[in-house]
C-alpha positions, -999 to +999 in steps of 0.1 A: +282-489-450+277-458-469+273-476-499+240-496-488+207-483-482+178-496-466+145-491-473+112-504-457+086-514-477+060-523-454+048-532-423+040-574-413+036-574-376+033-606-356+003-621-344-007-652-326-024-678-350-052-703-339-071-725-358-108-715-365-123-737-341-098-728-315-120-721-284-102-687-281-107-673-318-143-665-314-132-642-279-131-604-283-108-603-257-080-629-247-060-624-211-022-634-204-038-663-185-058-676-215-028-677-236-007-696-206-035-720-207-032-730-241-010-755-256+014-738-281+037-745-312+066-725-309+097-718-329+134-729-325+152-712-302+174-685-322+142-676-342+126-641-337+093-658-331+108-677-302+123-648-289+089-628-290+069-658-273+098-658-248+096-621-242+057-624-240+058-654-212+087-643-194+082-635-155+058-661-157+048-697-163+056-708-194+029-725-218+034-763-225+041-773-255+048-809-274+067-798-303+083-771-316+092-760-355+108-733-375+089-744-402+055-723-414+039-751-429+043-773-404+031-750-379+001-743-399-007-782-403-005-785-366-026-756-357-053-768-380-049-802-365-060-790-330-063-762-305-026-751-304-014-716-306+017-697-328+032-667-333+031-659-375+037-629-392-001-613-401+007-618-438+011-653-436-021-660-414-042-645-447-030-675-471-034-702-450-066-694-436-058-692-396-072-665-368-051-639-357-061-629-317-045-600-322 
């Protein structure tokens, strides 16, 4: 409507988050095959993070995962406890001590 104005306040891109000791964390180059071979923690369906996950792997094999969650705190606990990957906002990883693979 004409009485509502939207302003962009900042840019907060999505990133792939991993624990600091994840085997891919220190690599300079990561391939789509590397991402497909990793275990993931996707968000529930109907979320932006899940849509990005599905778009990333469309047309090929979907990576394995045993758990999915909408909760960012739960994702970070699971990331820290193993060698998994998750899609997150860049600003979220800073506060949690994860490393972005972007």
